[in-house]
C-alpha positions in Angstrom: 34.0 -124.0 38.3 31.1 -127.0 38.1 31.4 -127.2 42.0 31.6 -125.3 45.1 32.4 -127.1 48.1 31.8 -125.5 51.6 32.1 -126.1 55.6 30.7 -123.9 58.0 30.6 -120.9 55.4 34.8 -121.3 55.2 36.3 -120.6 52.0 35.3 -123.3 49.7 36.6 -125.8 47.4 36.5 -125.2 43.4 36.2 -128.3 41.2 36.3 -127.8 37.3 35.3 -131.4 35.7 36.1 -132.0 31.9 35.2 -134.9 29.4 37.4 -137.8 29.5 39.0 -137.0 26.3 39.5 -133.3 27.5 43.2 -131.6 27.6 43.1 -130.1 30.9 45.8 -128.1 30.4 43.5 -125.4 27.7 41.4 -124.9 31.4 44.2 -124.9 34.0 44.3 -120.9 34.2 40.7 -120.2 34.4 40.4 -122.5 36.9 43.2 -120.8 39.2 42.2 -117.4 38.1 38.4 -117.8 39.5 40.1 -119.4 42.6 42.1 -116.5 43.4 39.7 -113.7 42.5 37.4 -115.5 45.4 39.7 -116.6 48.0 39.5 -120.5 47.2 41.8 -122.5 49.2 41.9 -125.5 47.4 41.2 -125.7 43.6 40.8 -129.2 41.5 40.4 -130.1 38.1 39.2 -133.2 36.8 38.8 -135.0 33.8 37.4 -137.8 35.2 40.8 -140.0 34.9 43.2 -137.5 35.8 42.9 -135.2 38.7 45.1 -132.3 39.3 45.0 -130.4 43.0 46.2 -126.8 43.5 46.4 -124.1 46.4 45.9 -121.3 44.7 46.5 -119.0 47.5 49.8 -120.3 48.4 52.4 -117.7 49.5 49.1 -114.9 49.1 49.8 -114.9 45.4 48.3 -116.6 43.0 49.9 -120.1 42.8 49.7 -122.1 39.6 52.2 -125.4 40.4 50.1 -128.5 40.9 50.3 -129.8 44.4 49.5 -133.2 44.0 48.3 -135.2 40.5 46.5 -138.7 40.4 45.8 -140.3 36.9 43.6 -143.6 37.3 44.9 -146.5 35.3 42.4 -149.3 34.7 43.8 -152.9 35.0 43.0 -156.3 33.7 41.5 -158.6 35.6 
């Protein structure tokens, strides 16, 4: 986990940041396990171009499904 965001001591958001060329799937399990262990509401995995969002505590068990993803695509001007 590279970043942890907190608001008024409420459960944090964990953000794991990898290189733009990095395969995110290799890091998904570790981020989700840390997030579940620490009671994190939102976990984000990104390489700057692709962003995967998770709700690790969904239904009070470790949820591994992405709830949202975004992929940046450059456009020609």
